[in-house]
N, C-alpha and C positions, 0 to 999 in steps of 0.2 A: 740314659743320659750319661752314665758313669763310663759305659763303653765308648760312647762319642768322645768324652773328654780324655780318657786314656788313649784312644786313637790319635787325637790331635797332638796330644803332649807326646807320643811316640814319633809322630810326623816332624814336630819341632826337633826332637832329639836326632833323627835321622838327617834333618837337613843340617844341624850343626856337625855331625859326623862327615857330612858332604864338603862343608866349609873346611873342616880339618884337612881332608885329603886335598882339596884345591891349594890350601894355603901351605901345607907342609911339604907336600910331593909334587904338585903340579903348577906352582906359581910360576917357574920360569919356562914351563912347556907350553906349547900352542894352546891347549885347553885353558890352562890357568890365565895365560895372557889375555886370551879371548874374553874369558869370565870378567876379568878385572879391567880390560882395557889399557894394558901396559906394553910398552914396547919391551924388546928383549933386553935393552940396557937397564931400563927401570927396573925391570923384574930381577935382574942380576944384582942390582944395587942394593935392592930391598929384600932379597930372599931370606935372610936370616929374621928380619922383623916379621915377616909373613909367617915364618915358621913359628915363632913364638905366639903370634895371634892365633895360628891353626890350634897350637897345643891348648889355649884357653878355650877355644871353641869345643875341643874334645872334653874338657872339664865340664862345660855346661850339658854337653849330650851325657855324660857320665852321671851327673847330678839328676838328670831327668830320668834316665833309666833306673837309677836308685829310687826315686820317688815311686816310679811304676812298680818296681819290684816289692816295695813295701805295702802295695795296695792301698786300702782305705787309709792306713796309718801313715802312708807318704804323701798326704794331701799338703801338709806344711812344707815339705821337702820340695815338692812339685812346684807350689807358688813361690817359693824363694828362687828356685833357679828359673822359672819363667820370669819372674821380676828381674832378675841378672839380665836375661835375654832382652826384655823390653828396654831396660836401661842402655844396655849396649847397643840395641837397634836404633834408638832415639838419639844417642850421641854419635852413633855412625852417621846417621841421616843428617845431623847438624854439621858434622866435621867432614864427612868425606863424600857421600853420595845419597841423595834423597831415596833412591831406590832401596837402599838399606832398610828405610822405615817399613816398606811394604813386604820385603823379602824375610826380615827377620823379625821386626817389632809387632807388625800386625797379626801374623800367625801365633805368636806368643800370647798376645792380649786376647785373642780369640780362645785358645787354649785355657788361659788363666780364668777366663769368663765362664767357661764350661766346667772346668774343675771346681769353681766356687758354687755354681748352680747345681752341680751334681752331688756334691759331698756336704 
C-alpha cells in the first residue's frame, strides 16, 4: 500500500512538472495551444500569466518530491501539497474548465486517500 501511495504521489508530481513545461515553455507553441485550446493571439496575450502559473505548478511538484524524499516522515508534507493540488484543481474546475477537476484534483485526491491509508 505504501508503494502504491508513493507511486501515485510521484505521478501527481510528474503531472505538475508536465504542466510547468506546458505553461512556461509551450504555452504559445502548437502543443500548448492545442492542450489549452487557445488561439495564437490569446496565447501571446497571456504568456506571462501562464508562465507564472507554470512556476506554481513546479512548486507543487517540488513539494511532492520533497515529501517522497522524506519517506514515512514526509507524510504530512505529501498531504499538505496534495491538499494544495486538490484546492487548485477544484478552483480551476469552477473558474476555468471542468476538465481540470479530473486531470488535477481527482488524481491528487486518490493519492491523498492512499497516503492516509498507507501511513
